[in-house]
C-alpha positions as a Python dict, from the first residue, in 0.01 Angstrom:
ca = {
    (1, 'M'): (0, 0, 0),
    (2, 'K'): (-102, -265, 255),
    (3, 'M'): (-118, -533, -13),
    (4, 'L'): (239, -454, -123),
    (5, 'I'): (362, -483, 235),
    (6, 'F'): (176, -811, 293),
    (7, 'D'): (305, -948, -38),
    (8, 'F'): (662, -869, 68),
    (9, 'I'): (609, -1044, 403),
    (10, 'R'): (457, -1346, 226),
    (11, 'R'): (755, -1380, -8),
    (12, 'W'): (1027, -1306, 251),
    (13, 'W'): (868, -1460, 560),
    (14, 'W'): (1161, -1700, 603),
    (15, 'M'): (1410, -1413, 607),
    (16, 'L'): (1204, -1221, 864),
    (17, 'A'): (1170, -1538, 1073),
    (18, 'V'): (1547, -1589, 1069),
    (19, 'A'): (1598, -1224, 1171),
    (20, 'M'): (1357, -1262, 1462),
    (21, 'I'): (1517, -1590, 1575),
    (22, 'L'): (1862, -1431, 1564),
    (23, 'T'): (1737, -1129, 1758),
    (24, 'L'): (1581, -1355, 2024),
    (25, 'A'): (1886, -1582, 2052),
    (26, 'I'): (2142, -1300, 2067),
    (27, 'S'): (1943, -1096, 2318),
    (28, 'A'): (1880, -1402, 2535),
    (29, 'G'): (2255, -1457, 2532),
    (30, 'G'): (2315, -1116, 2686),
    (31, 'M'): (2373, -885, 2386),
    (32, 'A'): (2098, -650, 2268),
    (33, 'L'): (2103, -652, 1889),
    (34, 'I'): (1839, -616, 1616),
    (35, 'A'): (1892, -777, 1273),
    (36, 'A'): (1789, -442, 1126),
    (37, 'P'): (1914, -455, 761),
    (38, 'A'): (1728, -777, 673),
    (39, 'A'): (1421, -626, 504),
    (40, 'L'): (1613, -344, 335),
    (41, 'V'): (1862, -585, 176),
    (42, 'A'): (1573, -804, 56),
    (43, 'L'): (1406, -492, -87),
    (44, 'I'): (1721, -412, -287),
    (45, 'F'): (1717, -768, -422),
    (46, 'D'): (1355, -720, -528),
    (47, 'A'): (1443, -395, -705),
    (48, 'Q'): (1729, -562, -892),
    (49, 'R'): (1500, -842, -1007),
    (50, 'G'): (1257, -586, -1153),
    (51, 'M'): (989, -593, -883),
    (52, 'F'): (955, -213, -887),
    (53, 'R'): (896, -214, -1264),
    (54, 'V'): (622, -477, -1234),
    (55, 'V'): (446, -297, -950),
    (56, 'R'): (466, 34, -1135),
    (57, 'T'): (205, -91, -1385),
    (58, 'L'): (-51, -167, -1113),
    (59, 'P'): (-340, 75, -1048),
    (60, 'V'): (-165, 210, -737),
    (61, 'A'): (-42, 567, -708),
    (62, 'G'): (334, 607, -732),
    (63, 'R'): (345, 788, -399),
    (64, 'E'): (164, 497, -233),
    (65, 'Q'): (414, 254, -383),
    (66, 'A'): (703, 467, -255),
    (67, 'R'): (553, 472, 94),
    (68, 'A'): (515, 95, 89),
    (69, 'W'): (881, 46, -6),
    (70, 'W'): (985, 295, 263),
    (71, 'F'): (780, 118, 531),
    (72, 'I'): (935, -215, 433),
    (73, 'G'): (1289, -78, 432),
    (74, 'V'): (1280, 136, 746),
    (75, 'P'): (1015, 69, 1019),
    (76, 'L'): (911, -291, 945),
    (77, 'V'): (1193, -487, 1109),
    (78, 'P'): (1230, -261, 1418),
    (79, 'L'): (857, -280, 1487),
    (80, 'L'): (855, -659, 1452),
    (81, 'S'): (1169, -688, 1666),
    (82, 'L'): (1045, -485, 1963),
    (83, 'P'): (850, -764, 2144),
    (84, 'V'): (1102, -1028, 2036),
    (85, 'L'): (1396, -829, 2170),
    (86, 'A'): (1214, -755, 2495),
    (87, 'A'): (1136, -1125, 2540),
    (88, 'G'): (1499, -1221, 2481),
    (89, 'L'): (1624, -959, 2728),
    (90, 'W'): (1367, -1076, 2982),
    (91, 'I'): (1495, -1435, 2944),
    (92, 'E'): (1851, -1312, 2983),
    (93, 'G'): (1747, -1114, 3291),
    (94, 'L'): (1605, -1426, 3456),
    (95, 'H'): (1938, -1607, 3418),
    (96, 'S'): (2127, -1300, 3538),
    (97, 'V'): (1911, -1269, 3847),
    (98, 'G'): (1969, -1633, 3926),
    (99, 'S'): (2347, -1600, 3908),
    (100, 'T'): (2438, -1236, 3968),
    (101, 'P'): (2148, -1032, 4104),
    (102, 'M'): (2312, -695, 4041),
    (103, 'M'): (2342, -757, 3668),
    (104, 'G'): (1975, -847, 3641),
    (105, 'A'): (1875, -536, 3835),
    (106, 'M'): (2084, -301, 3621),
    (107, 'K'): (1931, -391, 3283),
    (108, 'D'): (1581, -272, 3192),
    (109, 'P'): (1445, -500, 2914),
    (110, 'W'): (1177, -265, 2784),
    (111, 'F'): (1400, 43, 2802),
    (112, 'T'): (1672, -145, 2614),
    (113, 'A'): (1425, -271, 2353),
    (114, 'V'): (1278, 75, 2291),
    (115, 'V'): (1625, 230, 2261),
    (116, 'Q'): (1728, -40, 2014),
    (117, 'M'): (1411, 12, 1810),
    (118, 'W'): (1448, 392, 1807),
    (119, 'T'): (1812, 370, 1699),
    (120, 'A'): (1723, 111, 1434),
    (121, 'F'): (1478, 362, 1282),
    (122, 'G'): (1756, 617, 1232),
    (123, 'Y'): (2008, 357, 1121),
    (124, 'L'): (1773, 216, 855),
    (125, 'G'): (1675, 566, 745),
    (126, 'L'): (2041, 641, 678),
    (127, 'C'): (2089, 306, 500),
    (128, 'F'): (1778, 379, 289),
    (129, 'L'): (1936, 704, 173),
    (130, 'L'): (2261, 524, 88),
    (131, 'A'): (2073, 250, -101),
    (132, 'M'): (1911, 516, -318),
    (133, 'Y'): (2253, 611, -457),
    (134, 'L'): (2389, 260, -504),
    (135, 'P'): (2532, 228, -858),
    (136, 'T'): (2314, 66, -1122),
    (137, 'R'): (2552, 99, -1416),
    (138, 'S'): (2921, 135, -1491),
    (139, 'P'): (3061, 477, -1400),
    (140, 'K'): (3146, 737, -1660),
    (141, 'G'): (3432, 966, -1577),
    (142, 'M'): (3653, 1009, -1273),
    (143, 'M'): (3399, 1194, -1058),
    (144, 'E'): (3128, 932, -1107),
    (145, 'T'): (3378, 656, -1035),
    (146, 'L'): (3483, 829, -714),
    (147, 'G'): (3120, 884, -614),
    (148, 'Q'): (3032, 518, -666),
    (149, 'M'): (3337, 411, -466),
    (150, 'I'): (3238, 636, -175),
    (151, 'V'): (2873, 525, -177),
    (152, 'G'): (2970, 159, -212),
    (153, 'G'): (3219, 186, 73),
    (154, 'L'): (2968, 355, 302),
    (155, 'W'): (2703, 97, 213),
    (156, 'G'): (2947, -185, 283),
    (157, 'L'): (3032, -36, 621),
    (158, 'S'): (2671, 38, 711),
    (159, 'I'): (2565, -328, 722),
    (160, 'P'): (2828, -460, 967),
    (161, 'S'): (2833, -136, 1169),
    (162, 'I'): (2542, -264, 1379),
    (163, 'M'): (2796, -492, 1550),
    (164, 'F'): (2989, -183, 1661),
    (165, 'L'): (2697, 41, 1758),
    (166, 'F'): (2395, -153, 1883),
    (167, 'P'): (2563, -363, 2159),
    (168, 'H'): (2693, -39, 2316),
    (169, 'L'): (2360, 141, 2343),
    (170, 'P'): (2233, 214, 2698),
    (171, 'T'): (2041, -55, 2884),
    (172, 'N'): (1895, 180, 3150),
    (173, 'P'): (1838, 558, 3179),
    (174, 'A'): (2144, 606, 3400),
    (175, 'A'): (2374, 469, 3128),
    (176, 'V'): (2287, 738, 2871),
    (177, 'V'): (2592, 946, 2768),
    (178, 'P'): (2618, 1247, 2530),
    (179, 'W'): (2688, 1044, 2215),
    (180, 'H'): (2374, 839, 2285),
    (181, 'Q'): (2174, 1161, 2303),
    (182, 'A'): (2324, 1273, 1970),
    (183, 'I'): (2205, 951, 1807),
    (184, 'F'): (1858, 986, 1958),
    (185, 'V'): (1828, 1341, 1819),
    (186, 'A'): (1960, 1243, 1474),
    (187, 'T'): (1717, 950, 1440),
    (188, 'P'): (1401, 1148, 1347),
    (189, 'I'): (1604, 1355, 1100),
    (190, 'C'): (1726, 1044, 917),
    (191, 'V'): (1377, 892, 919),
    (192, 'L'): (1219, 1210, 781),
    (193, 'L'): (1481, 1245, 506),
    (194, 'S'): (1436, 882, 404),
    (195, 'F'): (1058, 924, 391),
    (196, 'L'): (1091, 1232, 170),
    (197, 'A'): (1341, 1052, -54),
    (198, 'A'): (1124, 742, -99),
    (199, 'P'): (970, 860, -434),
    (200, 'E'): (1316, 931, -573),
    (201, 'M'): (1434, 590, -453),
    (202, 'T'): (1146, 428, -641),
    (203, 'E'): (1224, 621, -959),
    (204, 'R'): (1593, 534, -951),
    (205, 'R'): (1520, 164, -908),
    (206, 'T'): (1238, 147, -1164),
    (207, 'F'): (1371, 275, -1493),
    (208, 'V'): (1606, 68, -1705),
    (209, 'F'): (1891, 202, -1909),
    (210, 'G'): (1878, 176, -2282),
    (211, 'A'): (2154, 43, -2500),
    (212, 'K'): (2492, 195, -2443),
    (213, 'A'): (2654, 404, -2709),
    (214, 'G'): (2905, 236, -2932),
    (215, 'P'): (3274, 258, -2855),
    (216, 'Q'): (3442, 583, -2949),
    (217, 'P'): (3735, 568, -3189),
    (218, 'S'): (4064, 566, -3007),
    (219, 'T'): (4288, 869, -3043),
    (220, 'E'): (4598, 691, -2915),
    (221, 'T'): (4878, 625, -3160),
    (222, 'P'): (4944, 259, -3217),
    (223, 'G'): (5246, 135, -3033),
    (224, 'R'): (5384, -143, -2825),
    (225, 'E'): (5139, -295, -2576),
    (226, 'S'): (5270, -230, -2226),
    (227, 'R'): (4966, -296, -2006),
    (228, 'L'): (4946, -596, -1778),
    (229, 'T'): (4721, -883, -1882),
    (230, 'G'): (4623, -1227, -1760),
    (231, 'A'): (4731, -1348, -1416),
    (232, 'A'): (4951, -1042, -1352),
    (233, 'L'): (4655, -812, -1409),
    (234, 'Y'): (4437, -1024, -1179),
    (235, 'V'): (4693, -1013, -896),
    (236, 'L'): (4750, -639, -930),
    (237, 'H'): (4379, -561, -956),
    (238, 'F'): (4231, -780, -681),
    (239, 'N'): (4522, -814, -441),
    (240, 'L'): (4588, -441, -444),
    (241, 'R'): (4220, -378, -374),
    (242, 'M'): (4237, -629, -89),
    (243, 'V'): (4526, -436, 64),
    (244, 'M'): (4323, -114, 39),
    (245, 'I'): (4015, -281, 193),
    (246, 'V'): (4214, -421, 486),
    (247, 'A'): (4377, -82, 544),
    (248, 'F'): (4041, 94, 529),
    (249, 'L'): (3885, -151, 776),
    (250, 'A'): (4177, -103, 1013),
    (251, 'L'): (4152, 274, 983),
    (252, 'F'): (3781, 264, 1058),
    (253, 'Q'): (3837, 28, 1351),
    (254, 'V'): (4105, 242, 1512),
    (255, 'A'): (3986, 593, 1429),
    (256, 'A'): (3607, 588, 1420),
    (257, 'V'): (3555, 335, 1698),
    (258, 'R'): (3792, 510, 1939),
    (259, 'W'): (3599, 833, 1897),
    (260, 'V'): (3291, 660, 2039),
    (261, 'F'): (3426, 396, 2275),
    (262, 'P'): (3703, 423, 2533),
    (263, 'K'): (4052, 333, 2428),
    (264, 'S'): (4055, 30, 2657),
    (265, 'A'): (3764, -116, 2458),
    (266, 'M'): (4001, -180, 2167),
    (267, 'E'): (4169, -447, 2383),
    (268, 'N'): (3843, -643, 2381),
    (269, 'P'): (3885, -954, 2160),
    (270, 'G'): (3545, -883, 2007),
    (271, 'F'): (3684, -590, 1809),
    (272, 'G'): (3961, -806, 1666),
    (273, 'I'): (3717, -1083, 1576),
    (274, 'Q'): (3492, -839, 1389),
    (275, 'Y'): (3784, -695, 1194),
    (276, 'A'): (3925, -1036, 1102),
    (277, 'V'): (3585, -1178, 1004),
    (278, 'F'): (3502, -884, 776),
    (279, 'A'): (3842, -894, 602),
    (280, 'I'): (3836, -1273, 554),
    (281, 'Y'): (3481, -1272, 421),
    (282, 'I'): (3549, -986, 178),
    (283, 'A'): (3857, -1168, 44),
    (284, 'A'): (3654, -1484, -20),
    (285, 'I'): (3349, -1318, -172),
    (286, 'T'): (3547, -1091, -406),
    (287, 'T'): (3744, -1388, -540),
    (288, 'E'): (3430, -1595, -587),
    (289, 'A'): (3252, -1310, -767),
    (290, 'V'): (3507, -1299, -1051),
    (291, 'G'): (3370, -1608, -1222),
    (292, 'L'): (3584, -1909, -1306),
    (293, 'R'): (3467, -1921, -1666),
    (294, 'A'): (3662, -1604, -1735),
    (295, 'L'): (3972, -1730, -1552),
    (296, 'R'): (3964, -2080, -1707),
    (297, 'V'): (4025, -1944, -2055),
    (298, 'L'): (4362, -1807, -1946),
    (299, 'P'): (4667, -2013, -2049),
    (300, 'L'): (4711, -2139, -1693),
    (301, 'S'): (4738, -2491, -1559),
    (302, 'T'): (4496, -2606, -1289),
    (303, 'L'): (4777, -2586, -1035),
    (304, 'R'): (4861, -2224, -1119),
    (305, 'L'): (4494, -2126, -1129),
    (306, 'T'): (4448, -2270, -780),
    (307, 'W'): (4738, -2060, -652),
    (308, 'L'): (4591, -1759, -825),
    (309, 'L'): (4256, -1803, -652),
    (310, 'L'): (4422, -1839, -312),
    (311, 'S'): (4642, -1532, -356),
    (312, 'N'): (4369, -1292, -243),
    (313, 'S'): (4317, -1481, 84),
    (314, 'L'): (4692, -1478, 141),
    (315, 'T'): (4699, -1102, 89),
    (316, 'A'): (4415, -1063, 339),
    (317, 'G'): (4603, -1283, 587),
    (318, 'L'): (4915, -1070, 555),
    (319, 'G'): (4714, -752, 608),
    (320, 'I'): (4527, -888, 911),
    (321, 'A'): (4846, -1018, 1073),
    (322, 'A'): (5020, -685, 1018),
    (323, 'T'): (4726, -498, 1171),
    (324, 'F'): (4715, -727, 1474),
    (325, 'A'): (5090, -679, 1516),
    (326, 'L'): (5031, -305, 1545),
    (327, 'W'): (4736, -352, 1784),
    (328, 'Q'): (4846, -628, 2016),
    (329, 'G'): (5204, -717, 1931),
    (330, 'L'): (5340, -1024, 1758),
    (331, 'G'): (5177, -1296, 1965),
    (332, 'S'): (5349, -1502, 2233),
    (333, 'P'): (5690, -1381, 2356),
    (334, 'T'): (5810, -1742, 2376),
    (335, 'W'): (5833, -1758, 1997),
    (336, 'P'): (6035, -1537, 1760),
    (337, 'P'): (5838, -1240, 1622),
    (338, 'L'): (5882, -1357, 1263),
    (339, 'F'): (5740, -1700, 1349),
    (340, 'N'): (5440, -1543, 1523),
    (341, 'F'): (5374, -1321, 1222),
    (342, 'A'): (5400, -1616, 983),
    (343, 'A'): (5170, -1827, 1203),
    (344, 'Q'): (4904, -1555, 1215),
    (345, 'T'): (4930, -1505, 839),
    (346, 'L'): (4886, -1878, 779),
    (347, 'A'): (4587, -1893, 1013),
    (348, 'F'): (4396, -1600, 866),
    (349, 'A'): (4486, -1696, 509),
    (350, 'G'): (4367, -2050, 581),
    (351, 'C'): (4035, -1918, 711),
    (352, 'G'): (3985, -1721, 391),
    (353, 'A'): (4093, -2011, 168),
    (354, 'F'): (3859, -2256, 345),
    (355, 'T'): (3568, -2010, 316),
    (356, 'L'): (3638, -1966, -56),
    (357, 'A'): (3645, -2343, -111),
    (358, 'V'): (3307, -2379, 62),
    (359, 'M'): (3156, -2098, -148),
    (360, 'L'): (3278, -2247, -476),
    (361, 'Y'): (3112, -2583, -405),
    (362, 'I'): (2767, -2425, -348),
    (363, 'Q'): (2587, -2245, -631),
    (364, 'S'): (2272, -2133, -450),
    (365, 'S'): (2226, -1844, -210),
    (366, 'A'): (2288, -2083, 80),
    (367, 'R'): (2663, -2046, 20),
    (368, 'L'): (2651, -1689, 157),
    (369, 'F'): (2506, -1803, 489),
    (370, 'V'): (2724, -2116, 512),
    (371, 'S'): (3038, -1919, 431),
    (372, 'M'): (2939, -1652, 684),
    (373, 'F'): (2925, -1912, 960),
    (374, 'C'): (3256, -2060, 841),
    (375, 'T'): (3418, -1718, 846),
    (376, 'M'): (3283, -1623, 1188),
    (377, 'G'): (3384, -1953, 1343),
    (378, 'S'): (3731, -1970, 1190),
    (379, 'G'): (3800, -1601, 1256),
    (380, 'A'): (3696, -1636, 1620),
    (381, 'L'): (3919, -1941, 1664),
    (382, 'A'): (4215, -1768, 1499),
    (383, 'V'): (4183, -1465, 1726),
    (384, 'T'): (4132, -1683, 2035),
    (385, 'F'): (4461, -1864, 1974),
    (386, 'L'): (4647, -1547, 1874),
    (387, 'T'): (4916, -1602, 2138),
    (388, 'H'): (4957, -1974, 2064),
    (389, 'G'): (5196, -1956, 1771),
    (390, 'I'): (5250, -2328, 1722),
    (391, 'W'): (4876, -2403, 1711),
    (392, 'L'): (4813, -2118, 1472),
    (393, 'A'): (5091, -2239, 1243),
    (394, 'F'): (4972, -2602, 1231),
    (395, 'G'): (4604, -2510, 1208),
    (396, 'G'): (4662, -2247, 940),
    (397, 'A'): (4883, -2479, 735),
    (398, 'A'): (4623, -2756, 758),
    (399, 'L'): (4342, -2523, 649),
    (400, 'N'): (4545, -2395, 354),
    (401, 'V'): (4636, -2744, 238),
    (402, 'F'): (4278, -2868, 277),
    (403, 'A'): (4139, -2567, 87),
    (404, 'F'): (4403, -2609, -185),
    (405, 'V'): (4306, -2974, -237),
    (406, 'L'): (3935, -2890, -246),
    (407, 'I'): (3976, -2608, -498),
    (408, 'H'): (4223, -2800, -716),
    (409, 'R'): (3990, -3099, -728),
    (410, 'G'): (3688, -2877, -796),
    (411, 'L'): (3859, -2702, -1087),
    (412, 'R'): (3913, -3039, -1252),
    (413, 'K'): (3596, -3232, -1167),
    (414, 'A'): (3321, -3011, -1020),
    (415, 'N'): (3081, -2854, -1269),
    (416, 'V'): (2937, -2630, -999),
    (417, 'F'): (3257, -2424, -1005),
    (418, 'Y'): (3171, -2292, -1352),
    (419, 'L'): (2795, -2238, -1313),
    (420, 'P'): (2655, -1885, -1269),
    (421, 'R'): (2650, -1787, -905),
    (422, 'R'): (2313, -1713, -746),
    (423, 'M'): (2233, -1468, -469),
    (424, 'C'): (1871, -1463, -346),
    (425, 'G'): (1742, -1527, -696),
    (426, 'L'): (1986, -1295, -871),
    (427, 'G'): (2233, -1423, -1125),
    (428, 'G'): (2486, -1284, -1363),
    (429, 'E'): (2220, -1250, -1630),
    (430, 'T'): (1982, -1049, -1409),
    (431, 'A'): (1919, -700, -1545),
    (432, 'M'): (1992, -404, -1323),
    (433, 'A'): (1724, -143, -1287),
    (434, 'G'): (1807, 216, -1215),
    (435, 'R'): (1840, 562, -1347),
}
């Protein structure tokens, strides 16, 4: 068991180092936050690459292997982050004492670090349970499709939810409120359930499916083909899903967050930045995941294919602008509402288009981190200038034009656009393990 844990740390030391550096930097900047999902996400990558199948043949009991994977996925990062987070909060406290003594006196670094670690245990235990049910094959039937959609949606929300939850945990005993106590009580339950489910998690991620059954003969009577194909099918499939994703993110932001935080907290620009960043990033990564080899065979010119790729970012921009119009109004009152809406749409669509262009020019896993920084920076700038309609319009138009030129040129001359995309060693040819 110890050798498996040490082997994981040896292979993923750079990821753990980045998580610790981020934890130290963010906490020293005044926000207590643990990069909790780092090891669990890396463990899922290992399972997809067949690591569980290789380890299964070793002379190590299956229960010991399951415990090793559970320790890596749940307690490893919180335990490593405890001294790092405390050091960052101590550094932040020194600056606070030097400028505003009351702020430094109100925050207890070790209390905050222990609360963050305890909550991270429960959070990762819940994520571990969700990861056990992540789909490993195409669904069969309506119920299985619905189940995979629910699990995938919850898993997608679980990773960024740390930005909503962890910064609002108490920093001293006097700041504890009832919903904090509910989380503290639920933590050991989630940890215990994840520990008991570890053997099942190992089984589900170890076995490989055999060959699928051949196609069943169709019972439909031959007739005129009426289904959408080509570019129309792409727009309906991906753009409609983007509308649903944006609506779901907005619903979660307004409903779930307001149950926990006061209504006035929604006026904080941080909530808008998080919403915009998630929507922009999802629009870029879903477009990039389609694969340009499949789209290039369509009877489309390079110009039309470029517009097709940018359509998903435009849809996300429309959805984000509409949501911000409901939250905070249509920007500056000095400009007509329609102009403000168009400027916001251009800005958010330009952020998504620029992020997509960056991702398409990088084949390796580095594109995910580079695009994440691009999305966070551009989304923050767009939200910051939300009431400056003229700057949003010019900036958004410039980003869209620049991204259009980059993608159009890449479709014609860049081979990297058509190579298989990599993600932490995984490619399109990587077999999925599961049961």
